[in-house]
VEXVOLUM-626577 format. One record per residue (C-alpha): residue number from 1; residue in one letter; x, y, z. Coordinates in steps of 0.2 Angstrom, whole numbers, plus 5000, padded with zeros to 4 digits. Each point is the difference from the previous one (the first is absolute). Example, Ala and Ser with C-alpha at 12.3 -4.5 7.8 and 13.67 -1.06 7.14 Angstrom:
2
<site 1; A; <5062; 4978; 5039>>;
<site 2; S; <5006; 5017; 4997>>;
//
This chain:
367
<site 1; M; <4215; 6054; 5145>>;
<site 2; V; <5001; 4991; 4983>>;
<site 3; W; <5018; 4998; 4991>>;
<site 4; K; <5002; 5005; 4985>>;
<site 5; A; <5013; 5002; 4987>>;
<site 6; K; <4997; 5019; 4992>>;
<site 7; A; <4999; 5001; 4981>>;
<site 8; A; <5006; 5014; 4994>>;
<site 9; A; <4998; 5011; 5014>>;
<site 10; V; <5012; 5014; 5004>>;
<site 11; V; <5008; 4999; 5017>>;
<site 12; A; <5010; 5018; 5004>>;
<site 13; F; <5000; 5005; 5016>>;
<site 14; L; <5007; 5016; 5005>>;
<site 15; A; <5004; 5001; 5021>>;
<site 16; I; <4995; 5017; 5007>>;
<site 17; L; <5003; 5006; 5019>>;
<site 18; L; <4989; 5011; 5010>>;
<site 19; L; <5012; 5007; 5015>>;
<site 20; A; <4985; 5002; 5014>>;
<site 21; T; <5002; 5011; 5013>>;
<site 22; A; <4984; 4994; 5010>>;
<site 23; V; <5001; 4991; 5013>>;
<site 24; E; <4985; 4983; 4998>>;
<site 25; A; <5001; 4989; 5014>>;
<site 26; R; <4996; 4981; 4993>>;
<site 27; R; <4999; 4983; 5005>>;
<site 28; T; <5013; 4990; 5005>>;
<site 29; S; <4996; 4983; 5002>>;
<site 30; H; <5010; 4996; 4985>>;
<site 31; A; <5019; 4998; 5000>>;
<site 32; A; <5011; 5012; 4990>>;
<site 33; A; <5005; 4995; 4982>>;
<site 34; G; <5019; 4997; 5000>>;
<site 35; R; <5011; 5001; 4989>>;
<site 36; R; <4998; 4987; 4987>>;
<site 37; R; <4994; 5007; 4985>>;
<site 38; H; <5012; 5002; 4983>>;
<site 39; L; <5007; 4981; 5000>>;
<site 40; H; <4984; 4990; 5003>>;
<site 41; Q; <4995; 5008; 4985>>;
<site 42; R; <5015; 4994; 4992>>;
<site 43; H; <4997; 4981; 5006>>;
<site 44; R; <4982; 5001; 4990>>;
<site 45; Q; <5010; 5006; 4983>>;
<site 46; L; <5015; 4990; 5002>>;
<site 47; L; <4986; 4981; 5003>>;
<site 48; Q; <4988; 5008; 4988>>;
<site 49; G; <5006; 5003; 4983>>;
<site 50; L; <5009; 5009; 4988>>;
<site 51; P; <5002; 5011; 4988>>;
<site 52; D; <4985; 4999; 4989>>;
<site 53; R; <5005; 4995; 4980>>;
<site 54; G; <4989; 5001; 4986>>;
<site 55; S; <4997; 5009; 4985>>;
<site 56; A; <4997; 5019; 5005>>;
<site 57; P; <5017; 5012; 4999>>;
<site 58; P; <5011; 4998; 5017>>;
<site 59; L; <5004; 5019; 5002>>;
<site 60; S; <4988; 5007; 5016>>;
<site 61; V; <4999; 5019; 5004>>;
<site 62; L; <5006; 5006; 5019>>;
<site 63; C; <4984; 5006; 5012>>;
<site 64; A; <5003; 5017; 5005>>;
<site 65; A; <4998; 5006; 5017>>;
<site 66; P; <4987; 5011; 5002>>;
<site 67; S; <5003; 5020; 5001>>;
<site 68; S; <4984; 5003; 5011>>;
<site 69; C; <4987; 4995; 5013>>;
<site 70; P; <4984; 4996; 4997>>;
<site 71; D; <4988; 5012; 5007>>;
<site 72; A; <4991; 5001; 5017>>;
<site 73; A; <4985; 4992; 4993>>;
<site 74; A; <5008; 4984; 4993>>;
<site 75; L; <5012; 4997; 5015>>;
<site 76; T; <4982; 5003; 5012>>;
<site 77; A; <4993; 4985; 4989>>;
<site 78; A; <5014; 4991; 5003>>;
<site 79; G; <4996; 5000; 5018>>;
<site 80; I; <5013; 5013; 5005>>;
<site 81; P; <4990; 5011; 5013>>;
<site 82; N; <5004; 5019; 5002>>;
<site 83; A; <5009; 5001; 4983>>;
<site 84; A; <4996; 5016; 4994>>;
<site 85; C; <5012; 5007; 5014>>;
<site 86; G; <5012; 4985; 4998>>;
<site 87; N; <5018; 5001; 4992>>;
<site 88; C; <5002; 4989; 4985>>;
<site 89; T; <5016; 4996; 4992>>;
<site 90; A; <5003; 4990; 4985>>;
<site 91; F; <5009; 4984; 5002>>;
<site 92; G; <5011; 4992; 4985>>;
<site 93; P; <5002; 4990; 4992>>;
<site 94; C; <4986; 4988; 4992>>;
<site 95; F; <4993; 4984; 5011>>;
<site 96; A; <4997; 4991; 4983>>;
<site 97; E; <5002; 4983; 4996>>;
<site 98; S; <5012; 4994; 4988>>;
<site 99; R; <4991; 4985; 4995>>;
<site 100; Q; <4983; 4993; 4997>>;
<site 101; D; <4993; 4995; 5017>>;
<site 102; Q; <5012; 5005; 5012>>;
<site 103; F; <4990; 5009; 5012>>;
<site 104; L; <4989; 4985; 5002>>;
<site 105; G; <5015; 4996; 5012>>;
<site 106; A; <4993; 5001; 5021>>;
<site 107; G; <5018; 5008; 5005>>;
<site 108; T; <4997; 5016; 4987>>;
<site 109; A; <4989; 5010; 5013>>;
<site 110; S; <5017; 4999; 5012>>;
<site 111; S; <5012; 5002; 4985>>;
<site 112; F; <4987; 5018; 4998>>;
<site 113; L; <5001; 5006; 5015>>;
<site 114; S; <5017; 4997; 5003>>;
<site 115; L; <5006; 5009; 4986>>;
<site 116; T; <4989; 5017; 5006>>;
<site 117; S; <5008; 4996; 5017>>;
<site 118; C; <4985; 4996; 5010>>;
<site 119; T; <5006; 4989; 5014>>;
<site 120; Y; <4988; 4999; 5009>>;
<site 121; A; <4983; 4997; 4995>>;
<site 122; Q; <4983; 4991; 5008>>;
<site 123; T; <4998; 4982; 4994>>;
<site 124; D; <4984; 4988; 5001>>;
<site 125; G; <5006; 4982; 4998>>;
<site 126; S; <5009; 4993; 4986>>;
<site 127; V; <4999; 4996; 4981>>;
<site 128; T; <5007; 4986; 4993>>;
<site 129; D; <5009; 5000; 4982>>;
<site 130; P; <4991; 4992; 4987>>;
<site 131; V; <5014; 4991; 4992>>;
<site 132; L; <5015; 4996; 5016>>;
<site 133; S; <4986; 4995; 5012>>;
<site 134; F; <5011; 4998; 5013>>;
<site 135; L; <5002; 5018; 5000>>;
<site 136; T; <4991; 5013; 5012>>;
<site 137; F; <5000; 5019; 5001>>;
<site 138; P; <4991; 5012; 5008>>;
<site 139; R; <4986; 5006; 4995>>;
<site 140; Y; <4996; 5021; 4998>>;
<site 141; P; <4983; 5007; 5002>>;
<site 142; T; <4999; 5014; 4988>>;
<site 143; L; <4989; 5016; 5008>>;
<site 144; A; <4983; 5000; 5000>>;
<site 145; G; <4996; 5011; 4984>>;
<site 146; S; <4983; 5001; 4990>>;
<site 147; P; <4997; 4984; 4993>>;
<site 148; Q; <5014; 4991; 5010>>;
<site 149; T; <5004; 4989; 4984>>;
<site 150; Y; <5015; 4994; 5008>>;
<site 151; P; <4999; 4996; 5017>>;
<site 152; Y; <5017; 4995; 5002>>;
<site 153; L; <5016; 5007; 4990>>;
<site 154; H; <5003; 4983; 4990>>;
<site 155; L; <4986; 5000; 4993>>;
<site 156; Y; <5000; 5017; 4992>>;
<site 157; F; <5018; 4994; 4992>>;
<site 158; A; <4993; 4984; 4994>>;
<site 159; A; <4985; 5006; 4995>>;
<site 160; N; <4998; 4998; 4981>>;
<site 161; D; <4985; 5012; 4999>>;
<site 162; T; <5010; 5018; 5007>>;
<site 163; R; <4999; 5016; 4989>>;
<site 164; A; <5009; 5012; 4996>>;
<site 165; G; <4998; 5013; 5014>>;
<site 166; D; <4996; 4987; 5012>>;
<site 167; S; <5007; 5001; 5019>>;
<site 168; V; <5003; 4992; 5017>>;
<site 169; A; <5009; 5006; 5015>>;
<site 170; V; <5008; 4991; 5015>>;
<site 171; A; <5001; 5009; 5017>>;
<site 172; C; <5019; 5000; 5006>>;
<site 173; Y; <5006; 5002; 5017>>;
<site 174; V; <5016; 5007; 5010>>;
<site 175; D; <5002; 4985; 5008>>;
<site 176; A; <4994; 4984; 5006>>;
<site 177; S; <4988; 5006; 5010>>;
<site 178; L; <4989; 5003; 4988>>;
<site 179; A; <4994; 5017; 5009>>;
<site 180; V; <5005; 5014; 4991>>;
<site 181; V; <4998; 5003; 4979>>;
<site 182; D; <5018; 5005; 4992>>;
<site 183; K; <4990; 5003; 4985>>;
<site 184; Y; <4991; 4992; 4985>>;
<site 185; V; <5004; 4990; 4985>>;
<site 186; V; <4992; 4998; 4985>>;
<site 187; A; <5002; 4989; 4983>>;
<site 188; Q; <4991; 5008; 4984>>;
<site 189; R; <4998; 4988; 4985>>;
<site 190; V; <5005; 5008; 4985>>;
<site 191; A; <5000; 4996; 4981>>;
<site 192; T; <5013; 4988; 4994>>;
<site 193; A; <5011; 5005; 4985>>;
<site 194; T; <4988; 4997; 4983>>;
<site 195; D; <5020; 4996; 4995>>;
<site 196; N; <5005; 4993; 5013>>;
<site 197; Y; <4999; 4982; 4989>>;
<site 198; K; <5012; 4988; 5012>>;
<site 199; C; <4986; 5001; 5011>>;
<site 200; L; <4984; 5009; 4992>>;
<site 201; G; <4993; 4993; 5018>>;
<site 202; C; <5017; 5009; 5008>>;
<site 203; N; <5018; 5011; 5000>>;
<site 204; P; <5017; 5005; 4997>>;
<site 205; L; <5017; 4998; 4989>>;
<site 206; S; <5005; 4982; 4996>>;
<site 207; V; <5001; 4988; 4988>>;
<site 208; L; <4996; 4986; 4998>>;
<site 209; C; <5014; 4983; 5002>>;
<site 210; A; <4998; 4990; 4983>>;
<site 211; A; <4999; 4981; 5003>>;
<site 212; P; <5013; 4991; 4994>>;
<site 213; S; <4998; 4990; 4982>>;
<site 214; S; <5015; 4989; 5003>>;
<site 215; C; <5006; 4987; 5010>>;
<site 216; P; <5018; 5003; 5008>>;
<site 217; G; <5016; 4988; 4992>>;
<site 218; A; <5002; 4983; 5007>>;
<site 219; A; <5015; 5006; 5009>>;
<site 220; A; <4991; 5013; 5011>>;
<site 221; L; <4986; 4987; 5004>>;
<site 222; A; <5015; 4991; 5006>>;
<site 223; A; <5008; 5014; 5010>>;
<site 224; A; <4983; 5002; 5008>>;
<site 225; G; <5001; 4983; 5007>>;
<site 226; I; <4990; 4990; 4987>>;
<site 227; P; <5006; 4984; 4998>>;
<site 228; N; <5001; 4991; 4983>>;
<site 229; A; <4995; 5017; 4993>>;
<site 230; A; <5006; 4997; 4982>>;
<site 231; C; <4984; 4989; 4998>>;
<site 232; G; <4986; 5007; 5011>>;
<site 233; N; <4986; 5010; 4991>>;
<site 234; C; <5002; 5017; 5004>>;
<site 235; T; <4982; 5010; 5000>>;
<site 236; A; <5002; 5022; 5005>>;
<site 237; F; <4988; 5003; 5011>>;
<site 238; G; <4991; 5016; 5002>>;
<site 239; P; <4998; 5013; 5004>>;
<site 240; C; <5012; 5010; 5008>>;
<site 241; F; <5004; 4998; 5019>>;
<site 242; A; <5005; 5020; 5002>>;
<site 243; E; <5000; 5010; 5014>>;
<site 244; S; <4987; 5015; 5000>>;
<site 245; R; <5009; 5010; 5012>>;
<site 246; Q; <5020; 4998; 5008>>;
<site 247; D; <5003; 4987; 5009>>;
<site 248; Q; <4983; 4992; 5001>>;
<site 249; F; <5009; 4984; 5000>>;
<site 250; L; <5007; 5005; 5016>>;
<site 251; G; <4984; 4990; 5007>>;
<site 252; A; <5002; 4980; 5007>>;
<site 253; G; <4985; 4995; 4991>>;
<site 254; T; <5008; 5006; 4982>>;
<site 255; A; <5006; 4983; 4997>>;
<site 256; S; <4984; 4994; 5004>>;
<site 257; S; <4993; 5009; 4987>>;
<site 258; F; <5012; 4994; 4985>>;
<site 259; L; <4995; 4983; 5005>>;
<site 260; S; <4980; 5003; 4999>>;
<site 261; L; <5002; 5010; 4986>>;
<site 262; T; <5010; 4984; 4991>>;
<site 263; S; <4990; 4990; 5006>>;
<site 264; C; <5011; 4988; 5010>>;
<site 265; T; <4989; 4993; 5014>>;
<site 266; Y; <5012; 4990; 5006>>;
<site 267; A; <5019; 5005; 5006>>;
<site 268; Q; <5011; 4997; 5010>>;
<site 269; T; <5002; 5009; 5018>>;
<site 270; D; <5012; 5002; 5010>>;
<site 271; G; <4995; 5008; 5017>>;
<site 272; S; <4991; 5020; 5000>>;
<site 273; V; <5004; 5018; 4995>>;
<site 274; T; <4992; 5013; 5010>>;
<site 275; D; <4995; 5018; 4991>>;
<site 276; P; <5013; 5013; 5004>>;
<site 277; V; <4985; 5012; 5002>>;
<site 278; L; <4986; 4991; 5007>>;
<site 279; S; <5007; 4986; 5012>>;
<site 280; F; <4983; 4995; 5002>>;
<site 281; L; <5003; 4992; 4982>>;
<site 282; T; <5011; 4984; 4996>>;
<site 283; F; <4999; 4990; 4986>>;
<site 284; P; <5008; 4986; 4994>>;
<site 285; R; <5019; 4999; 4996>>;
<site 286; Y; <5003; 4993; 4982>>;
<site 287; P; <5021; 4991; 4996>>;
<site 288; T; <5004; 5006; 4982>>;
<site 289; L; <5009; 4985; 4989>>;
<site 290; T; <5019; 4999; 5006>>;
<site 291; V; <5011; 5006; 4987>>;
<site 292; G; <5018; 5007; 5002>>;
<site 293; S; <5008; 5002; 5017>>;
<site 294; P; <4998; 5012; 5007>>;
<site 295; Q; <4980; 5000; 4996>>;
<site 296; P; <4996; 5020; 5000>>;
<site 297; Y; <4980; 4997; 5003>>;
<site 298; P; <4999; 4986; 5011>>;
<site 299; Y; <4982; 5003; 5002>>;
<site 300; L; <4987; 5007; 4988>>;
<site 301; H; <4996; 5015; 5010>>;
<site 302; L; <5015; 5004; 5001>>;
<site 303; Y; <5001; 5003; 4982>>;
<site 304; F; <4988; 5008; 4996>>;
<site 305; A; <5006; 5015; 5015>>;
<site 306; A; <5017; 5001; 4996>>;
<site 307; N; <5007; 5015; 4993>>;
<site 308; N; <5012; 4994; 4989>>;
<site 309; T; <4991; 4990; 4986>>;
<site 310; R; <5006; 5001; 4983>>;
<site 311; A; <4992; 4997; 4983>>;
<site 312; G; <4999; 4983; 4998>>;
<site 313; D; <5004; 4994; 5019>>;
<site 314; S; <4989; 4985; 5000>>;
<site 315; V; <4994; 4989; 5016>>;
<site 316; A; <4990; 4982; 4999>>;
<site 317; V; <4988; 4992; 5010>>;
<site 318; A; <4992; 4982; 4999>>;
<site 319; C; <4982; 5000; 5001>>;
<site 320; Y; <4994; 4981; 5004>>;
<site 321; V; <4983; 4989; 4996>>;
<site 322; D; <4993; 4998; 5015>>;
<site 323; A; <5004; 5005; 5019>>;
<site 324; S; <5011; 4986; 5002>>;
<site 325; L; <5015; 5008; 4991>>;
<site 326; A; <5006; 4984; 4992>>;
<site 327; V; <4998; 5004; 4981>>;
<site 328; V; <5003; 5014; 4993>>;
<site 329; D; <4987; 5008; 4987>>;
<site 330; K; <5008; 5014; 4993>>;
<site 331; Y; <5015; 5015; 5006>>;
<site 332; V; <4996; 5019; 4999>>;
<site 333; V; <5014; 5010; 4995>>;
<site 334; A; <5001; 5020; 5004>>;
<site 335; Q; <5010; 5012; 4992>>;
<site 336; R; <5004; 5018; 5002>>;
<site 337; V; <4998; 5011; 4986>>;
<site 338; A; <5004; 5016; 4996>>;
<site 339; T; <4986; 5014; 5003>>;
<site 340; A; <4996; 5012; 4986>>;
<site 341; T; <5009; 5017; 5004>>;
<site 342; D; <4985; 5009; 4999>>;
<site 343; N; <4990; 4994; 5012>>;
<site 344; Y; <4998; 5015; 5008>>;
<site 345; K; <4988; 4995; 5014>>;
<site 346; C; <5012; 4988; 5008>>;
<site 347; L; <5019; 4999; 4991>>;
<site 348; G; <5005; 4989; 5014>>;
<site 349; C; <4988; 4991; 4999>>;
<site 350; K; <5006; 4979; 4998>>;
<site 351; W; <4992; 4990; 4984>>;
<site 352; F; <5002; 4981; 4998>>;
<site 353; W; <4995; 4988; 4986>>;
<site 354; S; <4995; 4984; 5005>>;
<site 355; Y; <5000; 4981; 4991>>;
<site 356; E; <4994; 4985; 5005>>;
<site 357; V; <5011; 4985; 4994>>;
<site 358; R; <4996; 4980; 5000>>;
<site 359; V; <5014; 4988; 4997>>;
<site 360; P; <5002; 4980; 4998>>;
<site 361; A; <5001; 4991; 5017>>;
<site 362; S; <5015; 4991; 4994>>;
<site 363; P; <5012; 5005; 4988>>;
<site 364; R; <4998; 4984; 4991>>;
<site 365; S; <4984; 5009; 4994>>;
<site 366; C; <5009; 5015; 4991>>;
<site 367; P; <4998; 4999; 4981>>;
//
């Protein structure tokens, strides 16, 4: 499939559980899908993007859960066998993008199946994430409807041409043998609210973190470890580096993401850090500039993961001209700012401002 951005497409999906009493034999040649879903998507969001900034009002609205199920004809069209005599239950909440093109991630299907408690599902090979090419996820076939436009679940969620009412389904099995069907889960496209201004291509009640309009004073930069800060040239960097959900920045790749966003290509490393959830992923460990004793956050990932930072707390990292790490190009500074009290979607999400500072190579160069 050709990946392309969804223009103004709206992506909100309702997860509907259809409980089935019938027993159906299925092919058992594929290993079962394990529990891996929700936090795969967390990493995707972490490394791919930040809250949108633009001229549109920041307000978003909640996607209401369904109050009833589709009729038997719609369920049959999604591939559910014997749908007319099945027991269908509407499942909430919505499965919705929080920013445009979020569901292009290859882990979206895994996240959906985790949300709907579909632990064992048939797989057919794997799919590589279009952005994080070192990540692969199981590829889940959908039930054969007519016509079968989306043969795999991830293609359905990533598509930019789905319309309200378009549905797909996946069979969920009792155990890893994939011999007995427990239930079917159905995803159905619904229209995004026309007043969901934060993301007319998406979902729910959050506000934007405004980028800083000026830099901290020289004393604050010096406290973050910037040498010769008083004669440095500081530039506020936008947009905010912010969590879109609580504890998102516990991921070991957060520091790498921050340095990438601030164009800090070459930075000193000190070993590696293993992700606390996806233990097969390791990322470089970046020391922060030494300031004070004891050093509360000796590594950048510890700063972003900490739950005790206060507004104004800052750390800095040196960025070098090339891989030799011989000449400093600039310093990047992360500074904690207070999360808006009306950011109802995630009152506990951490927000950070960032700055880049260039200083003379020698104090004698100071004006």
